[in-house]
N, C-alpha and C positions, 0 to 999 in steps of 0.2 A: 818343655812346659814352664811356663812362667812362675808358677806357684813353687815348684821344684827348684828352679833356677835363684828364687828370692831367698829360699831357706838354704840353698847350698851357699849362696854369696855372704847372707848376712848371720847365719848360725853357725854354731860350732859342730864339729862334725864328730859328734859322739855316739851317734845312732846310724844304722845302715838300713833305712826303711825300705820296702817295696814301693816301686814306683807308682803308686796309685794316690790320688789325691780326694779325700773323702770331705764332701760337703754337707751331707745329710745321713740321717740314721735314725731307725726306728726297730724296736724288738731285736730281731736276729740279723737285720739287713743294713747296710750301707749302701749309699751311692756316690759316685764321684762326680767331679765337677762337669764331666759329659753326659751324666744320666745313666751310665752303666750301674747295674746293682749286683752286689756281692754279698756273700753270706758271711758274716764274722765268726770266724772259727778261733779267734784268739781271745775276745771280749776283754782287749785291752790287759792281758795277762791276769784274768779273774776278779777285774773291778766291776765287770758288767753281768755279774749272775743274774740280775734281774732282767738282762735286756736294756738296749739303748732307751732312754728317754721313757722309761715306764711311768705311765701317767698318774699313778697314786703317788709316786716320789716327786714327779715334777709338780703336781699340784700343792703338796706341802710345801715345797720350796718356794712356790710362788705366793702361796700364803703368808710364809715367814719372810718373805722379802717385802711385803706391804707392813710388815710390823717393826722387826728390828733383826739386824743382821749381826752385830759385833758390839760386846761389850768389854772383852778383855776378862780375865779372873778376877781383876780388882774389885766387880760386882758379882751378884748372882744374877741368872736370868732364868725364865720360867719355862725352859724346854730342856735343860741339861739333865736335871733331876729325875724326870720321868723317862728319858732316854738311858740314862745309865741304870735304872731299875730294870727296864726291858731287857738291856744288854747283860745284867748279871742274872736275870731269870733264864734267859736263852741258853747262856753258857754255864750255870749253876755255879756260878763264884760270888764270893761276897762282896767285892769293890771294884770299881773301873777307875782308870786314870787315862784321860782323853787327851790325844794328841792330833796330829794331821797327817802325815806321810808314815808309811810304813818303817821306814829306816829309823825315822823320830820313835816310833813304838819300840823296835828292837834296842835302840839307846836307852830308853827308859826302863826296860826289863833289865839291861845290863846294870843300872845303877842302882834299882831295886834289890838285885841278888847279891850284889856287894855291899850294899848297905845293910841287908839281912845278915849277911855273913860276919861281917863286923859287930852289928849289936846284938844279934841272938846267938849265931852259932860260936862266937867268939875266936874267929880267925884273927890272926897277928895284922895289925895296921900294914895296909899296902902289899899284903901278901895274896890277896883273893885269887883264885884261879876259876875259870869257867871253860868246861870242855866243851868243844864244838866239833863238827864233823867236816872231813874232805867233801869237796864238789858243793859245798854249803854257798845260799846265797841269802843273806839276812839285808841286803841293802847297799849304800854306795858311800857312807860317811867314812871318814879316814880311819874310825876305830874298827868299823865293821870291815871294810876291805883289807885290813891289817891282817884279820886271822882267815882270809880266802886263801884257798888251795889254787886260784885262778891267776896265774903271774901277771895276766894282763891288768886285772882289777886293782894290783898294787904297784905296778911298774912306775916310777918316778913320783911316788905319793906318799912316802916314808918322811920321817922316821913313825913307827907305828906304836900303838899302845900295847903293853906288856899286860900278861895275867891270862893268856888263852892257850890251849893245850888241844891239839887236833888228833881226833880217831878216825880210823875207817868208819865209814856210814854203815849202819845196822851191824854193827861188831858188838855185841853185848860183852863179850870177855875182854876187850880192849877198853871198853868204858869201866868197866870194874878195876882192870888193872891201873888205869890214869888216876884214880881218886887217891887223893892225900888228904891230911889234916887241914889243907888250904884251899880244897875243893868246895866252892859255894854252889855251883850249879852246871847242869848239861843243856846247852841250848841245841835244838835240832828242827828240823822241819819234818813232819810226818810223811811226807812225800817231797824229794826234792824235784821242784818244778824246773827253776833255771838250769838246774844241774844236768837235764835231759829226761824228766819225768822218771827217776829213779826211784823204786820203792824197795824198802828194807824187807827182810825175811818176815814172814809171818810169825808174831810172837816178840820181834824186837820192840815195840813199842811197850808191852807190858813187861818184858824183863826189864827194860831200863828205868820203868816205873819202881820196879821192885828193890833194883840196884840203889837208886837215888835214896828211896825211903829208908833203907836198912842202914844207908851212910850218911844220912841227914844231909843230903845235898838237894837242890832244888830241880825240878823238872820244869825246864821252860819250852814251852811248844810253840814254835814260830807258825800260826796258821793263817798267815796273810793271804797266802795264794790258795791254800787247801782248805779253809775253812768258810763257812757259812755257805754250806751246801755242794760246794764244788765235787766233792767225793762221795756223793751220796749219803753222806750223814751229814749233821749241822756243822760237825768238826771232824777231821780225819781221825783224830786220838779215839774218837767213840768206836770205832770200828774193832778195837780190842778192849774197849771199857775201861780206858785210861783217862783219868783226870790230872792234867799236870798242875804245879804248883803257881805257875805263871803262863796265861794265855795271852799271845801276841795276834791281835787282828787290825784289819785294815782293808784295803782294796774295795770288796764289794759292800763294805760297811757303809760307803758312800753312795751305793748305787749307780755308780757310773756318774754321777753329777757332781760330787763336791768331796774334796779329800778329807776322810774321816778315819782315824785309828785311835788304838789305845792299848792298855794292857789290862788283864784281869787278873784278881789273886786274890789270896785270903785276906781277912782283915789283920791278921797277925803281920803280914809283909806290909799292906798298904799303910798300915797306922804308923809306919816307921817314918814316913814322909812328913816333913813339918812344913810349915810356910818358909819359903825361901829355897827350899831343897831343890825344886824342879818346877818347869812352868812352860808355858806357851801362849802367846797373845792370842793366836787364833784356836788352839785347842780348847774344844768345849764351847765353842761360839753358838748362839742359839740357831743359826742358819746349817750348821754342821749337824747339831743335836736334832732339829726337826726333819732333816735328810736322813740322818742314820736311823730315827725312830721309824719312819715310812720304809726303809729299805729292809729292816728287820720284819717289819710287819708283812711285807710283800713275800718274803722268803718263808716265813711262818704259815700265813693264811692260804698262801698258794701252793704250799707243800713242794717247794721247789727241791730241797733235799732228796725226797722221796722219788720224785720225778726224774733227778740226776742219776740216782741208783739204777732205776729200771730202765733209761735209756742207754745209760753208760754200759750197762752190761750187754745190751743189744748191739751198741755201735762196736765195742771190743769185738764182739764174736764175729761179726759181720767183717771187721778190718782183718781179723786174723784168717779168715776164710779167701782173703784175695791171694792167688798163687801168682806172686811175682818174684824174679829172681834179684829185685832191688830191694826187697824186705829183709831185714836182719830179725827185726823183733818188733811186736806191738805189745806195748805194756800200759798201765794205768790203772785208775779207779774212778768210777763214777763218770764225770765228763771231764777228766783230767787224763789225756790220753798222749802218748807219745809214740810215733811211728818211726824207726831207726832205719836208715837207708844203709847198706853195705858201702864200706869205703870203695870197693870195687868199682859201685855205680857213681862214684863221685859224692859231693857235699848235697845236702838237703835243700839248698836253697834254689837251684834251677828247679827243682820238683815243685817248691813253693811258687815260683814265678809260673810255671804251667798250670798250677791249681788258679791262681788268679785270673788267667785267661779264661777259666772257665768258671768264673764268678766266685771262688772259693778264696777268700783271704787267710791263710795259715801262714805261720813264721817258724823259722828254723831256730833250734836253739843247741847250743855245743857241736855246731857244724854238721851232724849226722843227724839230729832228730828232727822231725815235724810234729809241733806240738798242736793238738786239737782240743779246745777247749771253749765250745760255743756257751753263749748264754743259756742259762739252764732253763729258759723258756722255750727252748728248741722243741719242734714235734719230731713225731717219729718219721712223717712223710718228708719234712725237711731234710732229717739224717739220711733217709733213703736216697734223696736228690744229691747230697754231698757223697755218698757211698759210690755212687755212679760217676761222679766226677772224679774221684780219688782211683778208683780202679781203672779208669781210662788213662788217667796220668801215669799210673805204674804200668800198666800194659804197653802203652806207646812209645815210652822213652827207652 
């Protein structure tokens, strides 16, 4: 196929996409160049919580395109303030710092935590430590891959930034044991998406909150993939009533139309930044802010977190009822679900390829797991149709 051949010839081979060439999308559906229709069960890794080309977000961007798109932060613009106000209200945080990609937002959180450690906690200069988890995925920058436990993410990209300590995911005792006078933060994902849809034991988040508070350590929640309705709450930390010190957001904040990310934190943390400490040419640009504001309004006004909670429970239950020797486990929360394939049945990719032939676009993660994360606007009838196709694939292979 010409499009794939051109991509293979002129592009770096840093992805392994399914052999489908998408040319059109709307809501939960995408179409390839031959007119075949597929239901998108990946949502661009949760960047499309509101669905493809949601008309309210598209309209907001069209209107902003006719006015002004970029000013840089050398000047104010008339969209950023109202967007940050809404974002802070939705997250119940004091202040926001806007960036573009999720990895940029994580890097921003790291810088904020270190500055807080030195200026407020009194950690000795250049000694700050941040605790992270095994199987984490926080982005692809050299600093971030340096504290990954996935060897391929690090291979040939060193030397790496020091100052990170790794613990087993979901292990509160290990977290408490690793904290010392130099610890400034604990960075974690409420659910590890890229790691294989891994959920910690119930109570881990609240216990981590208690441990960090007692030891004067910042709790940093990376909700780039789990936030903005995906797990059945606006933010996954809300399932345990936990409020982080720094909240990292991205992906669905741009409604699938534009990269928008940022961190949210208290006034105490945010006011440590001075002009020149941090920045981004495109971060907080008026087009991004108009897009982000509309994306948030859709999530709130259409009650998409509640919708994800209801349909997620339904989908999980139905998937678990499929009696197939290929299935090791089905796990998830809301509409972030992983179906793990037994190793004896081979890797998950052939199952994803079989699903694509039935009009379902899903992608494997960590070799054995099929990730199901549809746009939150999906209906029960559409989920029923997906279940029919999944059951057929799991029983025929």
